[in-house]
N, C-alpha and C positions, 0 to 999 in steps of 0.2 A: 277479830281475827282477820287477819288479811285474807283476802280471797284472791285467786286466779279463774280467770275464763281460758277456756279452752275453744278454740276454732279448727273445724276438721272440715277440708273441700272432698266431697267423695263422689266417683264416677264407677259404677256396676262391681264394687268391690265388697257386697256385703259381708260375707264370712270374715274378711281381714277388720271390718268394721265393727262387727261384733264383738270379733279378740278386743281390738283398740277401746272399745268402750267398758268393756271389762277388765281390761287392766288399769282403767283409771278410776274405778268405783272403788279402790281402796283410800282412795284418799278425797272421798267426796266432801267430807266436813272442809277441805280447802278450795273446792271449786265453787264458782258462783254461778255459773252458768255453759253450759255448751251449747255451741252453735254450728249445726252442722247445715253446710250447704252442699244440697244435692244438684248435681249439674243433668241433670236428664237423664237419672238411672232408670234402667227398665229390667233390672234384675229382681225386682220387690224390695230394693231396698228402703221405700217411704213406707210400703207396707210393715216392714218390720221396726221403724221406727216409732211410725204413729202406733200402730199394735202394742208396743212396748214403754209407749211414751210415760204412762204412769209409774211403770216400774222402776224407771231408772233412779238410782238414791242422789240426783241432783237435776238441778232445771235442765232442759234441754230445747232449745229452740231450731226449729226444721225451715232454711230457707228452700224453697224450691224453684230453681232455676228455671226459664222458658223452653228456651233455647240452648243448644249446646255453647258451653261459653270457649270462645279461644283462645283465652288466656285465665292462667291460673292467679295470676294477680289483680287481676279485676275480681273473680270472684272473692278471694280473701277481703280484698277493699270493702266489698258490700258486707261481708259477715262481720267486718273490724265494726261497724256501726253499730254493733247491737254489743258490743264490748260495754261491760258497767265496771268491771272489777280495775282494781289498781296496777294488777300483773296480768300478761295473757302467756299462752303456748297456742301456736299454730301447726297444727300436725296436716302432714298426708294421712290417707286411710290405710295406709298398710304398715305403720308405725306401731310399736307395743313400748309402753311403759313399765320402767321397773317402779315399787310401788313407795317409793320415796321421791320421784321425779317434780312434783311440784311443789312441796316441801322445800326442797333443798334449792330450786330454783327461786323460790322467794326470798330464802336462807340468804342466799348467796348474792342478790341483788340489795336486800336491805341493810344487810351488814358492810356491805362495802361502799353504799350508796351510789353504785353504778346502776345502768340502764339496760343492759341486755348481758345476757350469758350465752357463752359455748362452751359445752360438755364433751367428755370421752362418749363411748357407745360401743356396744357390741353388736358387728355386723353378724346376720346369720342367716342361712339357709337352708334347704334341707339335709344337705350332707354336711355342712360344717359351721363355726362359728371364728370369730376374731376381733379380740379387743383393737379398737382403733383409738389411740389417744389423740386428746384435743389439741391442734397447733399450739406450740407455745412461740413461735413467730408467723402469726395470724395474718398479717400483711402476706408475706413471701408465698403461704400456703395459698391465698386468694388468687395469687398470679402465678401458682406451681399446679400441686396437686390437687388444690382445693379437698383437704381432708376434712372439713367442717361439715359435719351431718346434719341437717335441717332438725332432725329430730331432738336434738339435742340442746336444740337454744330455748331461751325463753325472755319474754322484753315489758317494761315499762309499758302499760298500756299505752300513758300519754306521748311517749318518745315513738312508738309503732303508728300510731294515729298521723303524728307531724310528717313522718318522713314518708309512710306509705309505701305500697307495694307499685312496682312498674309495671304498667298493663300492656307495653309495646309488646313485649318478649314473650313469648309463650311458656318456657320450661326452665330457663336460670333465672328465673322471678327470687331464689334465696340469693345468689350469689351478688345480683344487681343489689338486693337490699343489702347485705353487708359492706358493699362498696360505698352506698348512699350514706348508711349510718357512719362507718369511719370517718367519711367525707364531710360529714356536719357535726364533727368533731365527739360522736359516740363512741367513745372505747368498750370494746367487751370484756367482760371478767371472764377469765380461764379457768376450767376447774377439770381434776383427771377424774374426778367422779364419774361411772357411766351414769346419763340422763339420759338412754334410750337405748332401744333394740330396734337395730336398724335392718329391714328385710331384704335382702337378695331376690330379685324373682326375675323371670322373663319379662314381665309387663310394666317393669320398673321405667318411669318416662327419661333417665337418666341414660338408657340404651336407645333412645330415639335418635338416631344422630343425623338423619336428614332437618329435624326441629333444630337441634340442636347447632346443628351450622347456622341457619338462618338467624338464629339469635346471635352467636356470636360474630356474625357478619355485620350486624348493626353499630356503625361507628359511636353513633350516640351513647351508648352503654358505657362505652371507656373516657367520652370527653371529661370527665369530673376527677378521674382517678389519677389522673397521670403525676398529680402534683403530689401524691404519695407513694407513687413507683414509678420510677423512670421506666421500667421497662416496661410497662403495661402494654405499649403499642405493639411491641415486640411481641410481648408475650399474646395480645390477639393474633397475630401474623402465626404464631407457633401450635395455636388451638384451632384455629379454622384448618389449618394443613392436617393438624391431626384428627380432624373430624371428616374433612374430606378422604382421608388416608384408610379410614374405618369402614369409610361408606364405597370406598373403591377395592381396598381386599377382601371386605365382605360381597361384593359382587363378582370379583374375580374367585374367589373360593366358590360360590354358587356356577360361575359361568364353566370351571374346570370340570364341577361335579357333572355339569351337562355334558360335558366332553364324553365322559365316561361312561355316562350312562345311553345316550344317543348316539354313538359313533362318528366318526370323522365327517362323514357325506353329511348325515342331518344337521349336525353340529355347524357347517360351513354355510347353513342358510339362515342361522340367526345371525352370522357377522352385520352384516347392515344394521341390526337391531342392537348390538352390542357397541359395536366404532363411536357412534356418537357420542354417547355416554363415557367413552375412554378420552377421545378428543378434549371433551369440555372439560374433563379431570384434570387434563395433561395442562391445559394452556391457561385453568386457575392457579394449577399448581405453581406455575412458573411466575405467573402475575403478582405471587403472592411472596416469593424469594426473592 
């Protein structure tokens, strides 16, 4: 029987991790091992894992990082060394699986001979949910809205080990991997089937705009991709502008709120603090246009 390993990198999300491990238990017969890389959690995650390690219906390997990792790519590469099955899915700790995720992922690659899968998903929060179809034009999606959800992907282990994760970027690791796979000739299989439930919540890393800006500002992330999308460099500029604008207008909303709470006189005292940030944003924005 074909087996699939599961990698999870986690940090202080014990309740979400419990939900994730519970969601994959229904496919235990298809799972070779689950590799959990703990990034110095202090919320009892390790106690939970070691306390239940013999109760899981699959083999579980816990990797304890000793110092907080600066790159999710490095964490995933370390965990990837422990993968022994032919197939692998790599998850964030706040993802949730439908009960057929692993079986369908293996089938899609085995039946087509493909090397990696992009599926559709359902985004959900406390108040809403929405179906997000897998992009048919995935290259355009990468340099546009990028509606490829990481939780929907799956890989042949040999291919993922060959390409590996970029360890220089902090949180756009998934995006860089997609581009590297395509650049190396590995085209994805696109599936309309929902392959994950993607959680929306305030702590999601995709909302950390300062870190996004640092990642997108690294030119080397784009050097390999101009050959399959001529607008890559233009899009890099627009992405940086978008993230900078989000940061600036987020700050502007905060400052406006401060104005009404503090009153004009007290607010004026904050201007020397606020002005340098505005000037920096303005000139960065001009240099990118």
